N, CA, C and O atoms as a CHARMM CRD file, in Angstrom:
* protein
*
  284
    1    1 MET  N     15.33400   9.56800 -52.94300 PROA 1      0.00000
    2    1 MET  CA    15.96100   9.26800 -51.80300 PROA 1      0.00000
    3    1 MET  C     16.00800  10.47400 -50.87800 PROA 1      0.00000
    4    1 MET  O     16.56000  11.51400 -51.23600 PROA 1      0.00000
    5    2 SER  N     15.24800  10.29500 -49.31200 PROA 2      0.00000
    6    2 SER  CA    15.25700  11.60000 -48.77600 PROA 2      0.00000
    7    2 SER  C     16.42500  12.05100 -48.24400 PROA 2      0.00000
    8    2 SER  O     17.40400  11.34200 -48.01200 PROA 2      0.00000
    9    3 SER  N     16.33700  13.20800 -48.05000 PROA 3      0.00000
   10    3 SER  CA    17.43600  14.35900 -47.83200 PROA 3      0.00000
   11    3 SER  C     17.80700  13.69900 -46.24200 PROA 3      0.00000
   12    3 SER  O     18.97400  13.75100 -45.85300 PROA 3      0.00000
   13    4 LEU  N     17.11200  13.30000 -45.68000 PROA 4      0.00000
   14    4 LEU  CA    17.42600  12.90600 -44.07500 PROA 4      0.00000
   15    4 LEU  C     18.32000  11.56800 -44.28900 PROA 4      0.00000
   16    4 LEU  O     18.91900  11.18300 -43.28500 PROA 4      0.00000
   17    5 LEU  N     18.48000  10.81200 -45.48300 PROA 5      0.00000
   18    5 LEU  CA    19.64700   9.78100 -45.27900 PROA 5      0.00000
   19    5 LEU  C     21.03900  10.17300 -45.78300 PROA 5      0.00000
   20    5 LEU  O     21.98800   9.40000 -45.90700 PROA 5      0.00000
   21    6 ILE  N     21.02400  11.70800 -46.10300 PROA 6      0.00000
   22    6 ILE  CA    22.38600  11.99300 -46.86900 PROA 6      0.00000
   23    6 ILE  C     23.40500  11.80600 -45.60700 PROA 6      0.00000
   24    6 ILE  O     23.23400  12.16100 -44.44100 PROA 6      0.00000
   25    7 GLY  N     24.32400  11.25600 -46.09800 PROA 7      0.00000
   26    7 GLY  CA    25.63300  11.31000 -45.18000 PROA 7      0.00000
   27    7 GLY  C     25.24600  10.07200 -44.03600 PROA 7      0.00000
   28    7 GLY  O     25.87400  10.11500 -42.97800 PROA 7      0.00000
   29    8 SER  N     24.32700   9.07700 -44.20100 PROA 8      0.00000
   30    8 SER  CA    24.59900   8.07000 -43.56100 PROA 8      0.00000
   31    8 SER  C     23.96100   6.79400 -44.27500 PROA 8      0.00000
   32    8 SER  O     22.99700   6.95000 -45.02500 PROA 8      0.00000
   33    9 SER  N     24.42700   5.70700 -44.07300 PROA 9      0.00000
   34    9 SER  CA    23.89800   4.55500 -44.71900 PROA 9      0.00000
   35    9 SER  C     22.49900   4.12900 -44.41100 PROA 9      0.00000
   36    9 SER  O     21.94600   4.61200 -43.42300 PROA 9      0.00000
   37   10 ALA  N     21.97300   3.39700 -45.05700 PROA 10     0.00000
   38   10 ALA  CA    20.67600   2.80000 -44.77500 PROA 10     0.00000
   39   10 ALA  C     20.39000   1.99600 -43.47300 PROA 10     0.00000
   40   10 ALA  O     19.29000   1.97200 -42.92200 PROA 10     0.00000
   41   11 TRP  N     21.66000   1.24800 -42.98200 PROA 11     0.00000
   42   11 TRP  CA    21.63900   0.54400 -41.84800 PROA 11     0.00000
   43   11 TRP  C     21.63600   1.55800 -40.70500 PROA 11     0.00000
   44   11 TRP  O     20.69600   1.43300 -39.92000 PROA 11     0.00000
   45   12 GLU  N     22.57100   2.60800 -40.44800 PROA 12     0.00000
   46   12 GLU  CA    22.34100   3.56200 -39.80000 PROA 12     0.00000
   47   12 GLU  C     21.08500   4.43700 -39.43100 PROA 12     0.00000
   48   12 GLU  O     20.78800   4.88600 -38.32400 PROA 12     0.00000
   49   13 ALA  N     20.45400   4.56100 -40.56500 PROA 13     0.00000
   50   13 ALA  CA    19.19400   5.30700 -40.58900 PROA 13     0.00000
   51   13 ALA  C     18.27400   4.33200 -39.86600 PROA 13     0.00000
   52   13 ALA  O     17.36600   4.83200 -39.20300 PROA 13     0.00000
   53   14 ARG  N     18.39600   2.93200 -39.90900 PROA 14     0.00000
   54   14 ARG  CA    17.46600   2.08300 -39.38500 PROA 14     0.00000
   55   14 ARG  C     17.64800   1.63700 -38.07200 PROA 14     0.00000
   56   14 ARG  O     16.94300   0.75000 -37.59200 PROA 14     0.00000
   57   15 THR  N     18.60500   2.22900 -37.42100 PROA 15     0.00000
   58   15 THR  CA    19.13500   1.52100 -36.24500 PROA 15     0.00000
   59   15 THR  C     18.61800   2.59000 -35.01400 PROA 15     0.00000
   60   15 THR  O     18.71700   3.79800 -35.23100 PROA 15     0.00000
   61   16 PRO  N     18.15900   2.18900 -33.93900 PROA 16     0.00000
   62   16 PRO  CA    17.79600   2.96700 -33.07500 PROA 16     0.00000
   63   16 PRO  C     18.81000   3.81200 -32.13500 PROA 16     0.00000
   64   16 PRO  O     19.76700   3.17500 -31.69500 PROA 16     0.00000
   65   17 LYS  N     18.71100   5.06500 -31.81000 PROA 17     0.00000
   66   17 LYS  CA    19.44700   5.80900 -31.16400 PROA 17     0.00000
   67   17 LYS  C     20.06900   5.32600 -29.87800 PROA 17     0.00000
   68   17 LYS  O     19.23600   4.79200 -29.14600 PROA 17     0.00000
   69   18 ALA  N     21.38300   5.36200 -29.35500 PROA 18     0.00000
   70   18 ALA  CA    21.67300   4.72100 -27.91700 PROA 18     0.00000
   71   18 ALA  C     21.03800   5.61400 -26.84700 PROA 18     0.00000
   72   18 ALA  O     21.00600   5.10300 -25.72700 PROA 18     0.00000
   73   19 GLY  N     20.65300   6.53900 -26.93700 PROA 19     0.00000
   74   19 GLY  CA    20.13200   7.27700 -25.92500 PROA 19     0.00000
   75   19 GLY  C     18.78400   7.10900 -25.35900 PROA 19     0.00000
   76   19 GLY  O     18.44600   7.49100 -24.23900 PROA 19     0.00000
   77   20 GLY  N     17.97600   6.45700 -26.29000 PROA 20     0.00000
   78   20 GLY  CA    16.53800   6.20900 -25.86600 PROA 20     0.00000
   79   20 GLY  C     16.33300   4.90200 -25.47000 PROA 20     0.00000
   80   20 GLY  O     17.23100   4.06400 -25.55100 PROA 20     0.00000
   81   21 PRO  N     15.02500   4.60900 -24.97100 PROA 21     0.00000
   82   21 PRO  CA    14.65100   3.12700 -24.44800 PROA 21     0.00000
   83   21 PRO  C     14.30300   2.42100 -26.05400 PROA 21     0.00000
   84   21 PRO  O     13.82500   3.03200 -27.01000 PROA 21     0.00000
   85   22 SER  N     14.62800   1.23100 -26.01800 PROA 22     0.00000
   86   22 SER  CA    14.38900   0.40100 -27.32700 PROA 22     0.00000
   87   22 SER  C     12.80200   0.26100 -27.49800 PROA 22     0.00000
   88   22 SER  O     12.03200   0.47100 -26.56100 PROA 22     0.00000
   89   23 TRP  N     12.44700  -0.05700 -28.58700 PROA 23     0.00000
   90   23 TRP  CA    11.09400  -0.26100 -29.10000 PROA 23     0.00000
   91   23 TRP  C     10.49500  -1.09700 -28.23300 PROA 23     0.00000
   92   23 TRP  O      9.37100  -0.78100 -27.84400 PROA 23     0.00000
   93   24 TRP  N     11.06100  -2.24400 -27.78000 PROA 24     0.00000
   94   24 TRP  CA    10.53700  -3.34000 -27.00200 PROA 24     0.00000
   95   24 TRP  C     10.16600  -2.81700 -25.64500 PROA 24     0.00000
   96   24 TRP  O      9.12700  -3.17400 -25.09100 PROA 24     0.00000
   97   25 ALA  N     11.14100  -1.84400 -25.02900 PROA 25     0.00000
   98   25 ALA  CA    10.93200  -1.33900 -23.58400 PROA 25     0.00000
   99   25 ALA  C      9.68100  -0.50100 -23.77700 PROA 25     0.00000
  100   25 ALA  O      8.72700  -0.57200 -23.00200 PROA 25     0.00000
  101   26 ARG  N      9.71500   0.17900 -24.68100 PROA 26     0.00000
  102   26 ARG  CA     8.42400   1.09900 -24.82600 PROA 26     0.00000
  103   26 ARG  C      7.21000   0.51200 -25.20300 PROA 26     0.00000
  104   26 ARG  O      6.13700   1.08300 -25.00700 PROA 26     0.00000
  105   27 LEU  N      7.29500  -0.49000 -25.68200 PROA 27     0.00000
  106   27 LEU  CA     6.06300  -1.53000 -25.81700 PROA 27     0.00000
  107   27 LEU  C      5.40200  -1.92100 -24.64800 PROA 27     0.00000
  108   27 LEU  O      4.25100  -1.62200 -24.33000 PROA 27     0.00000
  109   28 ALA  N      6.38500  -2.76600 -23.88200 PROA 28     0.00000
  110   28 ALA  CA     6.17000  -3.10100 -22.57900 PROA 28     0.00000
  111   28 ALA  C      5.80600  -2.04600 -21.76400 PROA 28     0.00000
  112   28 ALA  O      4.82900  -2.33000 -21.07100 PROA 28     0.00000
  113   29 ARG  N      6.24300  -0.92200 -21.59600 PROA 29     0.00000
  114   29 ARG  CA     5.74400  -0.09900 -20.74400 PROA 29     0.00000
  115   29 ARG  C      4.61000   0.40700 -21.09700 PROA 29     0.00000
  116   29 ARG  O      3.92800   0.81100 -20.15500 PROA 29     0.00000
  117   30 ALA  N      4.14800   0.53000 -22.19600 PROA 30     0.00000
  118   30 ALA  CA     2.49800   0.80500 -22.60000 PROA 30     0.00000
  119   30 ALA  C      1.82900  -0.21400 -22.37800 PROA 30     0.00000
  120   30 ALA  O      0.72700   0.02800 -21.88500 PROA 30     0.00000
  121   31 ILE  N      2.07300  -1.31500 -22.55600 PROA 31     0.00000
  122   31 ILE  CA     1.11400  -2.55900 -22.07700 PROA 31     0.00000
  123   31 ILE  C      0.96700  -2.42600 -20.35900 PROA 31     0.00000
  124   31 ILE  O     -0.14800  -2.43000 -19.83800 PROA 31     0.00000
  125   32 VAL  N      2.18900  -2.31300 -19.57500 PROA 32     0.00000
  126   32 VAL  CA     2.07300  -2.35100 -18.05600 PROA 32     0.00000
  127   32 VAL  C      1.07700  -1.22500 -17.79800 PROA 32     0.00000
  128   32 VAL  O      0.20200  -1.31000 -16.93600 PROA 32     0.00000
  129   33 ASN  N      1.29800   0.08900 -18.78000 PROA 33     0.00000
  130   33 ASN  CA     0.43800   1.29100 -18.16000 PROA 33     0.00000
  131   33 ASN  C     -0.96700   1.09100 -18.40800 PROA 33     0.00000
  132   33 ASN  O     -1.75900   1.50000 -17.55800 PROA 33     0.00000
  133   34 GLU  N     -1.49000   0.39300 -19.68600 PROA 34     0.00000
  134   34 GLU  CA    -2.66900   0.04200 -19.69500 PROA 34     0.00000
  135   34 GLU  C     -3.02600  -0.89000 -18.86400 PROA 34     0.00000
  136   34 GLU  O     -4.15200  -0.67000 -18.41900 PROA 34     0.00000
  137   35 TRP  N     -2.60000  -1.72700 -18.51100 PROA 35     0.00000
  138   35 TRP  CA    -2.90700  -2.88100 -17.57500 PROA 35     0.00000
  139   35 TRP  C     -3.31900  -1.87300 -16.06800 PROA 35     0.00000
  140   35 TRP  O     -4.43400  -1.84200 -15.54900 PROA 35     0.00000
  141   36 ARG  N     -2.39600  -1.30200 -15.71100 PROA 36     0.00000
  142   36 ARG  CA    -2.59700  -0.44800 -14.71600 PROA 36     0.00000
  143   36 ARG  C     -3.94400   0.37300 -14.60600 PROA 36     0.00000
  144   36 ARG  O     -4.63400   0.47900 -13.59200 PROA 36     0.00000
  145   37 VAL  N     -4.18100   0.92300 -15.82500 PROA 37     0.00000
  146   37 VAL  CA    -5.22200   2.06800 -15.95000 PROA 37     0.00000
  147   37 VAL  C     -6.72200   0.99300 -15.85800 PROA 37     0.00000
  148   37 VAL  O     -7.75600   1.44300 -15.36500 PROA 37     0.00000
  149   38 ARG  N     -6.65500  -0.22400 -16.31800 PROA 38     0.00000
  150   38 ARG  CA    -7.88700  -0.85000 -16.34500 PROA 38     0.00000
  151   38 ARG  C     -8.02200  -1.22600 -14.92400 PROA 38     0.00000
  152   38 ARG  O     -9.14100  -1.04100 -14.44700 PROA 38     0.00000
  153   39 ARG  N     -7.15200  -1.69500 -14.18100 PROA 39     0.00000
  154   39 ARG  CA    -7.07000  -2.24200 -12.92900 PROA 39     0.00000
  155   39 ARG  C     -7.92400  -1.08100 -12.12700 PROA 39     0.00000
  156   39 ARG  O     -9.00300  -1.28200 -11.57000 PROA 39     0.00000
  157   40 ALA  N     -7.18800   0.22800 -12.18600 PROA 40     0.00000
  158   40 ALA  CA    -7.39800   1.43800 -11.42300 PROA 40     0.00000
  159   40 ALA  C     -9.08100   1.68900 -11.78800 PROA 40     0.00000
  160   40 ALA  O     -9.91100   1.88600 -10.90000 PROA 40     0.00000
  161   41 LYS  N     -9.37400   1.64800 -13.06000 PROA 41     0.00000
  162   41 LYS  CA   -10.63800   1.84200 -13.41100 PROA 41     0.00000
  163   41 LYS  C    -11.74700   0.61100 -12.93800 PROA 41     0.00000
  164   41 LYS  O    -12.88100   0.91500 -12.56700 PROA 41     0.00000
  165   42 ALA  N    -11.40100  -0.43800 -12.98300 PROA 42     0.00000
  166   42 ALA  CA   -12.24300  -1.48000 -12.19200 PROA 42     0.00000
  167   42 ALA  C    -12.64600  -1.15200 -10.57600 PROA 42     0.00000
  168   42 ALA  O    -13.77200  -1.18800 -10.08000 PROA 42     0.00000
  169   43 GLU  N    -11.48100  -0.85100  -9.98000 PROA 43     0.00000
  170   43 GLU  CA   -11.53600  -0.56300  -8.83100 PROA 43     0.00000
  171   43 GLU  C    -12.49700   0.85000  -8.57300 PROA 43     0.00000
  172   43 GLU  O    -13.23600   0.90400  -7.59000 PROA 43     0.00000
  173   44 MET  N    -12.43100   1.67900  -9.29600 PROA 44     0.00000
  174   44 MET  CA   -13.18300   2.94800  -9.11300 PROA 44     0.00000
  175   44 MET  C    -14.48600   2.44600  -9.27200 PROA 44     0.00000
  176   44 MET  O    -15.23100   2.61600  -8.30600 PROA 44     0.00000
  177   45 HSD  N    -14.97000   1.83400 -10.31700 PROA 45     0.00000
  178   45 HSD  CA   -16.17700   1.47300 -10.66200 PROA 45     0.00000
  179   45 HSD  C    -16.90900   0.33900  -9.45300 PROA 45     0.00000
  180   45 HSD  O    -18.09200   0.00200  -9.40600 PROA 45     0.00000
  181   46 ALA  N    -15.99600  -0.01400  -8.70900 PROA 46     0.00000
  182   46 ALA  CA   -16.65200  -0.80000  -7.51200 PROA 46     0.00000
  183   46 ALA  C    -17.12500  -0.13700  -6.39200 PROA 46     0.00000
  184   46 ALA  O    -18.00200  -0.58200  -5.65200 PROA 46     0.00000
  185   47 LEU  N    -16.34300   1.31600  -6.21100 PROA 47     0.00000
  186   47 LEU  CA   -16.73700   2.19200  -5.20800 PROA 47     0.00000
  187   47 LEU  C    -18.46400   2.53100  -5.43200 PROA 47     0.00000
  188   47 LEU  O    -18.96200   2.48000  -6.55700 PROA 47     0.00000
  189   48 ASP  N    -19.03100   2.77300  -4.56700 PROA 48     0.00000
  190   48 ASP  CA   -20.56100   3.58300  -4.52800 PROA 48     0.00000
  191   48 ASP  C    -20.46700   5.09900  -4.89900 PROA 48     0.00000
  192   48 ASP  O    -19.50400   5.84200  -4.71100 PROA 48     0.00000
  193   49 ASP  N    -21.50800   5.35500  -5.38700 PROA 49     0.00000
  194   49 ASP  CA   -21.54600   6.84700  -5.56700 PROA 49     0.00000
  195   49 ASP  C    -21.13100   7.76900  -4.71600 PROA 49     0.00000
  196   49 ASP  O    -20.38400   8.71200  -4.97500 PROA 49     0.00000
  197   50 LEU  N    -21.74200   7.42800  -3.43200 PROA 50     0.00000
  198   50 LEU  CA   -21.35800   8.54000  -2.46000 PROA 50     0.00000
  199   50 LEU  C    -19.77500   8.69700  -2.11600 PROA 50     0.00000
  200   50 LEU  O    -19.31400   9.75700  -1.69200 PROA 50     0.00000
  201   51 VAL  N    -19.03200   7.59400  -2.33100 PROA 51     0.00000
  202   51 VAL  CA   -17.56900   7.62300  -1.93400 PROA 51     0.00000
  203   51 VAL  C    -16.90600   8.30300  -3.12800 PROA 51     0.00000
  204   51 VAL  O    -15.85900   8.93500  -2.99500 PROA 51     0.00000
  205   52 LEU  N    -17.62200   8.14300  -4.46400 PROA 52     0.00000
  206   52 LEU  CA   -17.05500   8.79700  -5.65100 PROA 52     0.00000
  207   52 LEU  C    -17.49000  10.38200  -5.55500 PROA 52     0.00000
  208   52 LEU  O    -16.75600  11.35600  -5.72200 PROA 52     0.00000
  209   53 ARG  N    -18.84900  10.36300  -5.24700 PROA 53     0.00000
  210   53 ARG  CA   -18.89500  12.21500  -4.64900 PROA 53     0.00000
  211   53 ARG  C    -18.03000  12.84100  -3.89400 PROA 53     0.00000
  212   53 ARG  O    -17.57300  13.95700  -4.14300 PROA 53     0.00000
  213   54 ASP  N    -17.68700  11.97000  -2.67300 PROA 54     0.00000
  214   54 ASP  CA   -16.65600  12.58100  -1.98600 PROA 54     0.00000
  215   54 ASP  C    -15.47500  12.88400  -2.54300 PROA 54     0.00000
  216   54 ASP  O    -14.81400  13.80500  -2.06400 PROA 54     0.00000
  217   55 MET  N    -15.06200  12.22900  -3.53900 PROA 55     0.00000
  218   55 MET  CA   -13.80800  12.43900  -4.26600 PROA 55     0.00000
  219   55 MET  C    -14.00100  13.36000  -5.16400 PROA 55     0.00000
  220   55 MET  O    -12.97400  13.73400  -5.73100 PROA 55     0.00000
  221   56 GLY  N    -15.25700  13.98800  -5.57300 PROA 56     0.00000
  222   56 GLY  CA   -15.39800  14.86800  -6.81500 PROA 56     0.00000
  223   56 GLY  C    -15.39400  14.29400  -7.73600 PROA 56     0.00000
  224   56 GLY  O    -14.79700  14.82000  -8.67600 PROA 56     0.00000
  225   57 LEU  N    -15.92700  13.16900  -7.93000 PROA 57     0.00000
  226   57 LEU  CA   -15.89600  12.53500  -9.46200 PROA 57     0.00000
  227   57 LEU  C    -17.37700  11.82000  -9.23100 PROA 57     0.00000
  228   57 LEU  O    -17.92200  11.43600  -8.19700 PROA 57     0.00000
  229   58 GLY  N    -17.87800  11.79400 -10.85700 PROA 58     0.00000
  230   58 GLY  CA   -18.86500  11.03100 -11.02000 PROA 58     0.00000
  231   58 GLY  C    -18.57000   9.78400 -11.69000 PROA 58     0.00000
  232   58 GLY  O    -17.37900   9.51200 -11.84100 PROA 58     0.00000
  233   59 ARG  N    -19.59000   8.84600 -12.19000 PROA 59     0.00000
  234   59 ARG  CA   -19.23500   7.69900 -12.92200 PROA 59     0.00000
  235   59 ARG  C    -18.35800   7.99900 -14.32100 PROA 59     0.00000
  236   59 ARG  O    -17.36400   7.44100 -14.78700 PROA 59     0.00000
  237   60 CYS  N    -19.11800   9.05400 -14.75300 PROA 60     0.00000
  238   60 CYS  CA   -18.79400   9.28800 -16.34400 PROA 60     0.00000
  239   60 CYS  C    -17.21500   9.98500 -16.02300 PROA 60     0.00000
  240   60 CYS  O    -16.51600   9.90200 -17.03200 PROA 60     0.00000
  241   61 GLY  N    -16.68800  10.47700 -15.15400 PROA 61     0.00000
  242   61 GLY  CA   -15.39500  11.17400 -14.66700 PROA 61     0.00000
  243   61 GLY  C    -14.23900   9.92100 -14.60500 PROA 61     0.00000
  244   61 GLY  O    -13.06800  10.22900 -14.83200 PROA 61     0.00000
  245   62 ILE  N    -14.51600   8.77500 -14.35500 PROA 62     0.00000
  246   62 ILE  CA   -13.50200   7.68700 -13.50200 PROA 62     0.00000
  247   62 ILE  C    -12.53500   7.56100 -14.79500 PROA 62     0.00000
  248   62 ILE  O    -11.31900   7.51400 -14.61500 PROA 62     0.00000
  249   63 GLU  N    -13.05900   7.50900 -16.04900 PROA 63     0.00000
  250   63 GLU  CA   -11.94500   7.13200 -17.25600 PROA 63     0.00000
  251   63 GLU  C    -10.72200   8.25900 -17.26200 PROA 63     0.00000
  252   63 GLU  O     -9.52900   7.95900 -17.31400 PROA 63     0.00000
  253   64 HSD  N    -11.17300   9.43000 -17.20600 PROA 64     0.00000
  254   64 HSD  CA   -10.23200  10.63600 -17.30500 PROA 64     0.00000
  255   64 HSD  C     -9.48700  10.75400 -16.07100 PROA 64     0.00000
  256   64 HSD  O     -8.31500  11.10000 -16.21700 PROA 64     0.00000
  257   65 ALA  N     -9.90100  10.54200 -14.85200 PROA 65     0.00000
  258   65 ALA  CA    -9.42900  10.79300 -13.58800 PROA 65     0.00000
  259   65 ALA  C     -8.29000   9.59500 -13.56200 PROA 65     0.00000
  260   65 ALA  O     -7.15800   9.86000 -13.16000 PROA 65     0.00000
  261   66 VAL  N     -8.60900   8.37000 -13.97200 PROA 66     0.00000
  262   66 VAL  CA    -7.54000   7.48500 -13.84900 PROA 66     0.00000
  263   66 VAL  C     -6.33100   7.88400 -14.84900 PROA 66     0.00000
  264   66 VAL  O     -5.15100   7.94300 -14.50400 PROA 66     0.00000
  265   67 ARG  N     -6.79800   8.13100 -16.07400 PROA 67     0.00000
  266   67 ARG  CA    -5.68400   8.14500 -17.14500 PROA 67     0.00000
  267   67 ARG  C     -4.92700   9.31200 -17.00800 PROA 67     0.00000
  268   67 ARG  O     -3.73400   9.24800 -17.30600 PROA 67     0.00000
  269   68 PHE  N     -5.53300  10.66600 -16.50100 PROA 68     0.00000
  270   68 PHE  CA    -4.93000  12.25200 -16.51800 PROA 68     0.00000
  271   68 PHE  C     -4.82900  12.47800 -15.38500 PROA 68     0.00000
  272   68 PHE  O     -3.80900  13.13900 -15.19100 PROA 68     0.00000
  273   69 GLY  N     -5.58800  12.18600 -14.12400 PROA 69     0.00000
  274   69 GLY  CA    -5.50300  12.62500 -12.71700 PROA 69     0.00000
  275   69 GLY  C     -6.60900  13.47200 -12.94100 PROA 69     0.00000
  276   69 GLY  O     -7.33200  13.54800 -13.93400 PROA 69     0.00000
  277   70 ARG  N     -6.64200  14.19200 -11.72000 PROA 70     0.00000
  278   70 ARG  CA    -7.93400  15.18400 -11.45100 PROA 70     0.00000
  279   70 ARG  C     -7.37200  16.47700 -11.72500 PROA 70     0.00000
  280   70 ARG  O     -6.16000  16.58100 -11.54000 PROA 70     0.00000
  281   71 ASP  N     -8.02700  17.51900 -12.14400 PROA 71     0.00000
  282   71 ASP  CA    -7.54700  18.93800 -12.37100 PROA 71     0.00000
  283   71 ASP  C     -7.73000  19.84100 -11.34100 PROA 71     0.00000
  284   71 ASP  O     -7.35900  21.00700 -11.46900 PROA 71     0.00000
């Protein structure tokens, strides 16, 4: 048995802590975030090269800019 379970029952070890969001909430947030990223990528790819260049981006930098912002 793991030393992490000493002093607690198996049920207590499996239940999530009350302070953080639930597993379902984190999954839903990740799905919504991925949907927003894909929508933003589609919008950026719809722009022409001149507009992208004015923003300081090339087509290859769209993914990074959408996910992490510009440095």
